[in-house]
C-alpha atoms as an extended CHARMM CRD file, in Angstrom:
* protein
*
       218  EXT
         1         1  UNK       CA             13.4230000000        5.8130000000        5.9960000000  PROA      1               0.0000000000
         2         2  UNK       CA             11.0820000000        4.1890000000        3.5450000000  PROA      2               0.0000000000
         3         3  UNK       CA             11.0740000000        4.8870000000       -0.1700000000  PROA      3               0.0000000000
         4         4  UNK       CA              8.7110000000        4.2050000000       -2.9960000000  PROA      4               0.0000000000
         5         5  UNK       CA             10.1010000000        3.8570000000       -6.4590000000  PROA      5               0.0000000000
         6         6  UNK       CA              7.0110000000        4.4460000000       -8.6790000000  PROA      6               0.0000000000
         7         7  UNK       CA              6.8330000000        3.8990000000      -12.4990000000  PROA      7               0.0000000000
         8         8  UNK       CA              3.6240000000        4.7040000000      -14.2150000000  PROA      8               0.0000000000
         9         9  UNK       CA              2.4610000000        3.6810000000      -17.7040000000  PROA      9               0.0000000000
        10        10  UNK       CA              0.6630000000        6.4740000000      -19.3930000000  PROA      10              0.0000000000
        11        11  UNK       CA             -1.5030000000        6.9030000000      -22.3590000000  PROA      11              0.0000000000
        12        12  UNK       CA              0.4030000000        7.8720000000      -25.3730000000  PROA      12              0.0000000000
        13        13  UNK       CA              1.4800000000       11.5570000000      -25.4660000000  PROA      13              0.0000000000
        14        14  UNK       CA              0.1490000000       12.3040000000      -21.9670000000  PROA      14              0.0000000000
        15        15  UNK       CA              3.4800000000       12.2890000000      -20.0340000000  PROA      15              0.0000000000
        16        16  UNK       CA              4.0920000000       16.0990000000      -20.0220000000  PROA      16              0.0000000000
        17        17  UNK       CA              0.4640000000       16.7500000000      -19.2110000000  PROA      17              0.0000000000
        18        18  UNK       CA              0.9150000000       14.6450000000      -16.0240000000  PROA      18              0.0000000000
        19        19  UNK       CA              4.4060000000       16.1780000000      -15.1410000000  PROA      19              0.0000000000
        20        20  UNK       CA              2.9580000000       19.7370000000      -15.4740000000  PROA      20              0.0000000000
        21        21  UNK       CA              0.0020000000       18.8900000000      -13.2340000000  PROA      21              0.0000000000
        22        22  UNK       CA              2.2470000000       17.0360000000      -10.8710000000  PROA      22              0.0000000000
        23        23  UNK       CA              4.8470000000       19.7380000000      -10.5080000000  PROA      23              0.0000000000
        24        24  UNK       CA              2.2010000000       22.4910000000      -10.0620000000  PROA      24              0.0000000000
        25        25  UNK       CA             -0.2370000000       20.8840000000       -7.7620000000  PROA      25              0.0000000000
        26        26  UNK       CA              1.0000000000       17.6460000000       -6.0920000000  PROA      26              0.0000000000
        27        27  UNK       CA              4.6440000000       18.3980000000       -4.8140000000  PROA      27              0.0000000000
        28        28  UNK       CA              4.2090000000       20.7940000000       -1.9040000000  PROA      28              0.0000000000
        29        29  UNK       CA              0.7470000000       19.2640000000       -0.6510000000  PROA      29              0.0000000000
        30        30  UNK       CA              2.3790000000       15.8100000000       -0.4800000000  PROA      30              0.0000000000
        31        31  UNK       CA              5.3130000000       17.2600000000        1.4680000000  PROA      31              0.0000000000
        32        32  UNK       CA              2.9740000000       19.1130000000        3.7560000000  PROA      32              0.0000000000
        33        33  UNK       CA              1.1860000000       15.8520000000        4.5990000000  PROA      33              0.0000000000
        34        34  UNK       CA              4.4700000000       14.2400000000        5.7690000000  PROA      34              0.0000000000
        35        35  UNK       CA              6.2690000000       12.6820000000        2.9470000000  PROA      35              0.0000000000
        36        36  UNK       CA              9.0430000000       13.8760000000        0.7220000000  PROA      36              0.0000000000
        37        37  UNK       CA              8.9670000000       13.9440000000       -3.1730000000  PROA      37              0.0000000000
        38        38  UNK       CA             12.6400000000       12.8480000000       -3.6720000000  PROA      38              0.0000000000
        39        39  UNK       CA             12.8320000000       12.8840000000       -7.5140000000  PROA      39              0.0000000000
        40        40  UNK       CA             10.7350000000       12.9760000000      -10.5100000000  PROA      40              0.0000000000
        41        41  UNK       CA             11.8830000000       11.8340000000      -14.0960000000  PROA      41              0.0000000000
        42        42  UNK       CA             11.4000000000       11.2610000000      -17.7430000000  PROA      42              0.0000000000
        43        43  UNK       CA             12.7540000000        8.1680000000      -19.2720000000  PROA      43              0.0000000000
        44        44  UNK       CA             13.9550000000        9.1550000000      -22.6960000000  PROA      44              0.0000000000
        45        45  UNK       CA             13.5920000000        5.6670000000      -24.0510000000  PROA      45              0.0000000000
        46        46  UNK       CA             10.1210000000        5.1090000000      -22.6840000000  PROA      46              0.0000000000
        47        47  UNK       CA              8.0880000000        8.2580000000      -23.6850000000  PROA      47              0.0000000000
        48        48  UNK       CA              4.8280000000        6.9530000000      -22.1230000000  PROA      48              0.0000000000
        49        49  UNK       CA              6.1880000000        6.4580000000      -18.5610000000  PROA      49              0.0000000000
        50        50  UNK       CA              6.6440000000        8.6920000000      -15.5610000000  PROA      50              0.0000000000
        51        51  UNK       CA              9.0870000000        7.6500000000      -12.8410000000  PROA      51              0.0000000000
        52        52  UNK       CA              9.3060000000        9.2080000000       -9.3600000000  PROA      52              0.0000000000
        53        53  UNK       CA             10.5120000000        8.6600000000       -5.8570000000  PROA      53              0.0000000000
        54        54  UNK       CA              9.0240000000        9.6290000000       -2.5800000000  PROA      54              0.0000000000
        55        55  UNK       CA             10.0590000000        8.9350000000        1.0790000000  PROA      55              0.0000000000
        56        56  UNK       CA              8.6570000000        8.5550000000        4.4220000000  PROA      56              0.0000000000
        57        57  UNK       CA             10.3330000000        8.5080000000        7.9040000000  PROA      57              0.0000000000
        58        58  UNK       CA              8.8180000000        5.1670000000        8.6740000000  PROA      58              0.0000000000
        59        59  UNK       CA              5.7350000000        2.7200000000        7.6960000000  PROA      59              0.0000000000
        60        60  UNK       CA              3.2990000000        4.2710000000       10.1050000000  PROA      60              0.0000000000
        61        61  UNK       CA              4.0080000000        7.7490000000        8.9340000000  PROA      61              0.0000000000
        62        62  UNK       CA              3.6200000000        6.4710000000        5.3890000000  PROA      62              0.0000000000
        63        63  UNK       CA              0.1430000000        5.4460000000        6.2490000000  PROA      63              0.0000000000
        64        64  UNK       CA             -0.9060000000        8.7050000000        7.8910000000  PROA      64              0.0000000000
        65        65  UNK       CA              0.6890000000       10.8550000000        5.2120000000  PROA      65              0.0000000000
        66        66  UNK       CA             -0.9480000000        8.9990000000        2.4210000000  PROA      66              0.0000000000
        67        67  UNK       CA             -4.2900000000        9.0100000000        4.1340000000  PROA      67              0.0000000000
        68        68  UNK       CA             -3.9470000000       12.7580000000        4.6500000000  PROA      68              0.0000000000
        69        69  UNK       CA             -3.0780000000       13.4980000000        0.9800000000  PROA      69              0.0000000000
        70        70  UNK       CA             -5.3250000000       11.0720000000       -0.8030000000  PROA      70              0.0000000000
        71        71  UNK       CA             -8.3990000000       11.7710000000        1.3370000000  PROA      71              0.0000000000
        72        72  UNK       CA             -7.5790000000       15.5690000000        1.2240000000  PROA      72              0.0000000000
        73        73  UNK       CA             -8.8550000000       18.3400000000       -1.1090000000  PROA      73              0.0000000000
        74        74  UNK       CA             -5.8930000000       18.6690000000       -3.5590000000  PROA      74              0.0000000000
        75        75  UNK       CA             -6.0850000000       15.1670000000       -4.7260000000  PROA      75              0.0000000000
        76        76  UNK       CA             -9.8090000000       15.3530000000       -4.7460000000  PROA      76              0.0000000000
        77        77  UNK       CA             -9.6840000000       18.3530000000       -6.9610000000  PROA      77              0.0000000000
        78        78  UNK       CA             -7.1570000000       17.0570000000       -9.4210000000  PROA      78              0.0000000000
        79        79  UNK       CA             -7.3780000000       13.1920000000       -9.2850000000  PROA      79              0.0000000000
        80        80  UNK       CA             -9.5680000000       12.8680000000      -12.3440000000  PROA      80              0.0000000000
        81        81  UNK       CA             -7.1310000000       14.8650000000      -14.4260000000  PROA      81              0.0000000000
        82        82  UNK       CA             -4.1210000000       12.8940000000      -13.1290000000  PROA      82              0.0000000000
        83        83  UNK       CA             -5.8590000000        9.4420000000      -13.5230000000  PROA      83              0.0000000000
        84        84  UNK       CA             -6.9760000000       10.4190000000      -17.1090000000  PROA      84              0.0000000000
        85        85  UNK       CA             -3.2880000000       10.3140000000      -18.1520000000  PROA      85              0.0000000000
        86        86  UNK       CA             -2.5090000000        6.7910000000      -16.7410000000  PROA      86              0.0000000000
        87        87  UNK       CA             -2.9000000000        3.2740000000      -17.8700000000  PROA      87              0.0000000000
        88        88  UNK       CA             -1.2290000000        1.8110000000      -14.8850000000  PROA      88              0.0000000000
        89        89  UNK       CA              0.1420000000        3.1810000000      -11.5840000000  PROA      89              0.0000000000
        90        90  UNK       CA              0.7860000000       -0.1300000000       -9.6620000000  PROA      90              0.0000000000
        91        91  UNK       CA              4.5810000000       -0.7080000000      -10.7070000000  PROA      91              0.0000000000
        92        92  UNK       CA              5.8220000000        0.4330000000       -7.2540000000  PROA      92              0.0000000000
        93        93  UNK       CA              8.7980000000       -0.9460000000       -5.2990000000  PROA      93              0.0000000000
        94        94  UNK       CA              8.7820000000       -0.4900000000       -1.5640000000  PROA      94              0.0000000000
        95        95  UNK       CA             12.4140000000        0.1580000000       -0.4220000000  PROA      95              0.0000000000
        96        96  UNK       CA             14.7350000000        1.2350000000        2.3620000000  PROA      96              0.0000000000
        97        97  UNK       CA             18.1390000000        2.7300000000        2.2290000000  PROA      97              0.0000000000
        98        98  UNK       CA             21.0520000000        0.2530000000        2.0910000000  PROA      98              0.0000000000
        99        99  UNK       CA             24.5140000000        0.8940000000        3.3030000000  PROA      99              0.0000000000
       100       100  UNK       CA             26.2390000000        3.7190000000        1.4870000000  PROA      100             0.0000000000
       101       101  UNK       CA             25.8060000000        7.3870000000        0.6440000000  PROA      101             0.0000000000
       102       102  UNK       CA             22.2880000000        8.7390000000        0.6930000000  PROA      102             0.0000000000
       103       103  UNK       CA             20.4600000000        9.7940000000       -2.3900000000  PROA      103             0.0000000000
       104       104  UNK       CA             21.5850000000       13.2260000000       -3.6440000000  PROA      104             0.0000000000
       105       105  UNK       CA             19.3300000000       16.1310000000       -3.0630000000  PROA      105             0.0000000000
       106       106  UNK       CA             19.2840000000       19.7950000000       -4.2840000000  PROA      106             0.0000000000
       107       107  UNK       CA             16.9630000000       22.7300000000       -3.4370000000  PROA      107             0.0000000000
       108       108  UNK       CA             13.8050000000       22.3700000000       -5.5560000000  PROA      108             0.0000000000
       109       109  UNK       CA             13.1010000000       25.1320000000       -8.1040000000  PROA      109             0.0000000000
       110       110  UNK       CA              9.8640000000       26.9710000000       -7.4480000000  PROA      110             0.0000000000
       111       111  UNK       CA              6.4300000000       26.3210000000       -8.9850000000  PROA      111             0.0000000000
       112       112  UNK       CA              6.5720000000       27.3260000000      -12.6870000000  PROA      112             0.0000000000
       113       113  UNK       CA             10.1260000000       26.4260000000      -13.3350000000  PROA      113             0.0000000000
       114       114  UNK       CA             10.4010000000       24.9480000000      -16.7470000000  PROA      114             0.0000000000
       115       115  UNK       CA             14.0400000000       24.1710000000      -17.6090000000  PROA      115             0.0000000000
       116       116  UNK       CA             15.0300000000       20.7010000000      -16.6540000000  PROA      116             0.0000000000
       117       117  UNK       CA             18.5710000000       20.0260000000      -15.4620000000  PROA      117             0.0000000000
       118       118  UNK       CA             21.0980000000       18.5330000000      -17.6850000000  PROA      118             0.0000000000
       119       119  UNK       CA             21.9230000000       15.4380000000      -15.5360000000  PROA      119             0.0000000000
       120       120  UNK       CA             21.1320000000       11.9200000000      -16.2770000000  PROA      120             0.0000000000
       121       121  UNK       CA             20.5350000000        9.2640000000      -13.7080000000  PROA      121             0.0000000000
       122       122  UNK       CA             20.7430000000        5.5260000000      -14.2930000000  PROA      122             0.0000000000
       123       123  UNK       CA             18.6700000000        3.3110000000      -11.8780000000  PROA      123             0.0000000000
       124       124  UNK       CA             19.7400000000       -0.3880000000      -11.8670000000  PROA      124             0.0000000000
       125       125  UNK       CA             17.3480000000       -2.7580000000      -10.4090000000  PROA      125             0.0000000000
       126       126  UNK       CA             18.5210000000       -6.1350000000       -9.5060000000  PROA      126             0.0000000000
       127       127  UNK       CA             16.6400000000       -9.2590000000       -8.2330000000  PROA      127             0.0000000000
       128       128  UNK       CA             18.8930000000      -10.4930000000       -5.5660000000  PROA      128             0.0000000000
       129       129  UNK       CA             19.1480000000      -13.0000000000       -2.5330000000  PROA      129             0.0000000000
       130       130  UNK       CA             19.8680000000      -12.0410000000        0.9740000000  PROA      130             0.0000000000
       131       131  UNK       CA             23.3780000000      -10.6170000000        1.6040000000  PROA      131             0.0000000000
       132       132  UNK       CA             23.7130000000       -8.8710000000       -1.7270000000  PROA      132             0.0000000000
       133       133  UNK       CA             23.9790000000       -5.4040000000       -0.1280000000  PROA      133             0.0000000000
       134       134  UNK       CA             27.2520000000       -6.4240000000        1.6620000000  PROA      134             0.0000000000
       135       135  UNK       CA             28.6820000000       -7.9220000000       -1.5170000000  PROA      135             0.0000000000
       136       136  UNK       CA             27.7610000000       -4.7210000000       -3.5540000000  PROA      136             0.0000000000
       137       137  UNK       CA             29.4960000000       -2.5210000000       -0.8790000000  PROA      137             0.0000000000
       138       138  UNK       CA             32.5740000000       -4.7150000000       -0.7590000000  PROA      138             0.0000000000
       139       139  UNK       CA             33.1160000000       -5.4980000000       -4.4910000000  PROA      139             0.0000000000
       140       140  UNK       CA             30.8460000000       -3.8720000000       -6.8510000000  PROA      140             0.0000000000
       141       141  UNK       CA             30.7320000000       -0.2850000000       -5.6300000000  PROA      141             0.0000000000
       142       142  UNK       CA             34.5930000000        0.1570000000       -5.8170000000  PROA      142             0.0000000000
       143       143  UNK       CA             34.4830000000       -1.3740000000       -9.3750000000  PROA      143             0.0000000000
       144       144  UNK       CA             31.8120000000        1.0340000000      -10.5300000000  PROA      144             0.0000000000
       145       145  UNK       CA             33.7570000000        3.9720000000       -9.0390000000  PROA      145             0.0000000000
       146       146  UNK       CA             36.8020000000        2.9380000000      -10.9080000000  PROA      146             0.0000000000
       147       147  UNK       CA             34.8460000000        2.6790000000      -14.0390000000  PROA      147             0.0000000000
       148       148  UNK       CA             33.6290000000        6.2890000000      -13.6880000000  PROA      148             0.0000000000
       149       149  UNK       CA             30.1160000000        5.4440000000      -12.5610000000  PROA      149             0.0000000000
       150       150  UNK       CA             30.1560000000        5.6140000000       -8.8330000000  PROA      150             0.0000000000
       151       151  UNK       CA             26.7540000000        4.8210000000       -7.0670000000  PROA      151             0.0000000000
       152       152  UNK       CA             25.1440000000        7.8630000000       -5.5160000000  PROA      152             0.0000000000
       153       153  UNK       CA             22.4130000000        5.9940000000       -3.6220000000  PROA      153             0.0000000000
       154       154  UNK       CA             21.4250000000        2.4460000000       -2.7460000000  PROA      154             0.0000000000
       155       155  UNK       CA             18.0480000000        0.9620000000       -1.8090000000  PROA      155             0.0000000000
       156       156  UNK       CA             16.8340000000       -2.5070000000       -0.9710000000  PROA      156             0.0000000000
       157       157  UNK       CA             13.4200000000       -4.1000000000       -0.5420000000  PROA      157             0.0000000000
       158       158  UNK       CA             11.3730000000       -3.2290000000        2.4400000000  PROA      158             0.0000000000
       159       159  UNK       CA              9.2260000000       -6.3410000000        3.1610000000  PROA      159             0.0000000000
       160       160  UNK       CA              6.9720000000       -4.6950000000        5.7430000000  PROA      160             0.0000000000
       161       161  UNK       CA              3.0720000000       -5.0330000000        4.9980000000  PROA      161             0.0000000000
       162       162  UNK       CA              1.8220000000       -2.3810000000        2.8980000000  PROA      162             0.0000000000
       163       163  UNK       CA              0.1450000000        0.1750000000        5.3380000000  PROA      163             0.0000000000
       164       164  UNK       CA             -1.8600000000        1.8760000000        2.5750000000  PROA      164             0.0000000000
       165       165  UNK       CA             -3.3420000000       -0.9160000000        0.5600000000  PROA      165             0.0000000000
       166       166  UNK       CA             -5.3330000000        1.4220000000       -1.6380000000  PROA      166             0.0000000000
       167       167  UNK       CA             -2.0220000000        1.9700000000       -3.2900000000  PROA      167             0.0000000000
       168       168  UNK       CA             -0.6620000000       -1.4700000000       -4.2610000000  PROA      168             0.0000000000
       169       169  UNK       CA              3.0390000000       -2.3270000000       -4.2270000000  PROA      169             0.0000000000
       170       170  UNK       CA              4.9690000000       -5.1590000000       -5.7360000000  PROA      170             0.0000000000
       171       171  UNK       CA              5.3350000000       -8.1170000000       -3.4800000000  PROA      171             0.0000000000
       172       172  UNK       CA              7.2300000000      -11.5420000000       -3.4470000000  PROA      172             0.0000000000
       173       173  UNK       CA             10.4090000000       -9.8140000000       -4.7110000000  PROA      173             0.0000000000
       174       174  UNK       CA             13.7100000000       -8.9950000000       -3.2350000000  PROA      174             0.0000000000
       175       175  UNK       CA             15.5150000000       -6.2170000000       -5.1230000000  PROA      175             0.0000000000
       176       176  UNK       CA             18.5960000000       -3.9690000000       -4.7710000000  PROA      176             0.0000000000
       177       177  UNK       CA             18.5380000000       -0.6070000000       -6.5760000000  PROA      177             0.0000000000
       178       178  UNK       CA             21.3850000000        1.6880000000       -7.0460000000  PROA      178             0.0000000000
       179       179  UNK       CA             21.4690000000        5.0950000000       -8.7260000000  PROA      179             0.0000000000
       180       180  UNK       CA             24.4100000000        6.5460000000      -10.8140000000  PROA      180             0.0000000000
       181       181  UNK       CA             24.5430000000       10.2170000000      -11.6500000000  PROA      181             0.0000000000
       182       182  UNK       CA             26.1470000000       11.7660000000      -14.8410000000  PROA      182             0.0000000000
       183       183  UNK       CA             26.4010000000       15.5740000000      -15.1500000000  PROA      183             0.0000000000
       184       184  UNK       CA             25.4060000000       15.2770000000      -18.7820000000  PROA      184             0.0000000000
       185       185  UNK       CA             24.0490000000       12.3360000000      -20.9110000000  PROA      185             0.0000000000
       186       186  UNK       CA             27.1470000000       12.3880000000      -22.9150000000  PROA      186             0.0000000000
       187       187  UNK       CA             29.0470000000       11.5960000000      -19.8170000000  PROA      187             0.0000000000
       188       188  UNK       CA             27.2730000000        8.1690000000      -19.3230000000  PROA      188             0.0000000000
       189       189  UNK       CA             29.5390000000        5.2910000000      -18.8460000000  PROA      189             0.0000000000
       190       190  UNK       CA             28.5120000000        1.7340000000      -19.8870000000  PROA      190             0.0000000000
       191       191  UNK       CA             29.5540000000       -0.5890000000      -17.0320000000  PROA      191             0.0000000000
       192       192  UNK       CA             30.3160000000       -4.3410000000      -17.1060000000  PROA      192             0.0000000000
       193       193  UNK       CA             27.8780000000       -6.1070000000      -14.8630000000  PROA      193             0.0000000000
       194       194  UNK       CA             29.2900000000       -9.4650000000      -15.2580000000  PROA      194             0.0000000000
       195       195  UNK       CA             30.5370000000       -9.4220000000      -11.6770000000  PROA      195             0.0000000000
       196       196  UNK       CA             26.8830000000       -9.5830000000      -10.5850000000  PROA      196             0.0000000000
       197       197  UNK       CA             25.5880000000      -12.3980000000      -12.6830000000  PROA      197             0.0000000000
       198       198  UNK       CA             26.0900000000      -15.1980000000      -10.1680000000  PROA      198             0.0000000000
       199       199  UNK       CA             24.4260000000      -13.1360000000       -7.5900000000  PROA      199             0.0000000000
       200       200  UNK       CA             21.1870000000      -12.3100000000       -9.4970000000  PROA      200             0.0000000000
       201       201  UNK       CA             17.9580000000      -14.2480000000       -9.7620000000  PROA      201             0.0000000000
       202       202  UNK       CA             16.8870000000      -12.3650000000      -12.8740000000  PROA      202             0.0000000000
       203       203  UNK       CA             18.5140000000      -10.0580000000      -15.5130000000  PROA      203             0.0000000000
       204       204  UNK       CA             19.1060000000       -6.5500000000      -14.1790000000  PROA      204             0.0000000000
       205       205  UNK       CA             16.8160000000       -3.6440000000      -15.3230000000  PROA      205             0.0000000000
       206       206  UNK       CA             18.4130000000       -0.2640000000      -16.1180000000  PROA      206             0.0000000000
       207       207  UNK       CA             16.2770000000        2.9090000000      -16.2380000000  PROA      207             0.0000000000
       208       208  UNK       CA             17.7530000000        6.0290000000      -17.8660000000  PROA      208             0.0000000000
       209       209  UNK       CA             16.1030000000        8.9470000000      -16.1240000000  PROA      209             0.0000000000
       210       210  UNK       CA             16.3620000000       12.6970000000      -16.8680000000  PROA      210             0.0000000000
       211       211  UNK       CA             15.1160000000       14.8280000000      -13.9100000000  PROA      211             0.0000000000
       212       212  UNK       CA             11.9940000000       17.0570000000      -14.5920000000  PROA      212             0.0000000000
       213       213  UNK       CA             12.2970000000       20.8820000000      -13.9730000000  PROA      213             0.0000000000
       214       214  UNK       CA             11.3860000000       20.7190000000      -10.2770000000  PROA      214             0.0000000000
       215       215  UNK       CA             13.1280000000       17.3020000000       -9.3120000000  PROA      215             0.0000000000
       216       216  UNK       CA             15.1770000000       17.5350000000       -6.0570000000  PROA      216             0.0000000000
       217       217  UNK       CA             17.5820000000       14.9630000000       -7.6520000000  PROA      217             0.0000000000
       218       218  UNK       CA             19.1500000000       17.1670000000      -10.2220000000  PROA      218             0.0000000000
């Protein structure tokens, strides 16, 4: 399985415009082309961003699925409206599952759903060296669970060549990403990451993410 963690920088005040368009026009056509829209999010601390995840069975399927969608009629009809909301769409991490539980998924509400779920996800992005996934599983995940913030999904860098170069991805980085889910924002737990310091090559980045109305991660 291959994942893209995509974080767009948007023109001020345009996030809800993009999310409305995305959830109405782009979810089902992408999935019909052979990919899965795994999660779509607002970051309450960064109102001019849109963060989302999509997945593919493998890199070759990624190529054919993206060709089908981006050369197809739906994107052609709506790309100008989508692109008009964006300043930058190239902050993309290419990832694969690491050992541990898979990302959670629920049935997606239908087109037109407007009420977002109450949950909060925290995505922690760490720049690491080889062997970090095993260290995380052995020492970090149990400590997080004990602190009330168990990881609900773990991803690590996929270093394969980008099979769809029209959409750039970040290169030259090795990252490990884990997600934590809280039923409500007020349930969020601050966790001590000092255990990681000696294993990281840069400070960790934490994204606080609220699912959109039609997100499968809820």
